N, C-alpha and C positions, 0 to 999 in steps of 0.2 A: 490450426484447424478450428474454424468457428463451430460453435455448438454448445449444448448445455454442459458438457464435461468440463470445459474451461470457463463457462459462464459468459460466452460471447454470443449475442443474439443480434441479427441484422435489424430487427425492428427497434431494439433498444438503441443501437448505434445510430440509426436513422433519426431518432429523436435527440440523442445526446449531441450530435455534431452541430446542428444549427442553434441549439439552446446553450451551448458552451461558447458562444461567439466564435464558432469554427476553430476551437483550439484543441478539442478532443475528438479524434476521428473514430476511435475504437477503445473499448475498455473491457477488461475481463473481471468478472465478479469473483473468480476463484483462484486467481494467480497473483503472486507478488513479483513475478519475473516478466510476464508478458502482458503489456498494457494494463497495469494495475489501476483500479479505480481510485479517484481522489478522495480525500477525507477532509472534514472541516477542522480538525485539530482538537476536538473535545474528547478524543478517545483516551482510554485509561492505560493502555499498553501498546507496545509496538512489537511486531514480529519483523525480524530482519534476516535475510539470507546471509550466512557466514561461509564464504567460499573455501576458507582454509579447512573446514571440516565437512563441507557439502551438507550443511545442516541449517536449521533455523533457530534463532535465539529469540526469546521473549523477555522484554524488560518493561516494568511498570513505571508510572510517573513518579512514584515515591523514591525510586533508586536514583541517587544524585551523582554517583561516581561514573567514571568512564566504563562503557560496556565492552564486550569482546570485539565489537566492530570499531572501537577506537573513538567513540563519541558518547556524550551523555544523552539521556532521554530527550532533553530539549533540542539538542543538535539533530538527533534522529527525527524528531517531530518536525523540525524545519524542512528536512529532506522530504518528509511525507506529504507536507502541505503544498509543495510546488505543483504547478500545472504546466504541462501534463505531469502526472504523478511519476515520481522517481522509482524505477524498478528496484527491487530488493527490500522495500519497506512497506508495511501494511499496518494501519491503525486498527485496533480491536478493543472490545470491551473485555474486562477481566472476567466477567461472568461467562464468557465463551469457553473459558478453561475450567 
């Protein structure tokens, strides 16, 4: 359902679609599962959905080992930077926490 609750606005999508070379039809500013927005890759941490516990994990770039989702921060970062954005991952600043 579009609207401010999930961060989907028609006017924003009307701008994003032609300016993304018609690769992103819709994005959600507040969801990591439904049309997540893309990231440039300079984020400090990644939030990822962990289906085994129906929860969210946060890992920062200084953590070099495998995470509970079975990949390192750098592997998760690669998933996050793909276009369109891969659901389940969201790049954030550490200051947000």
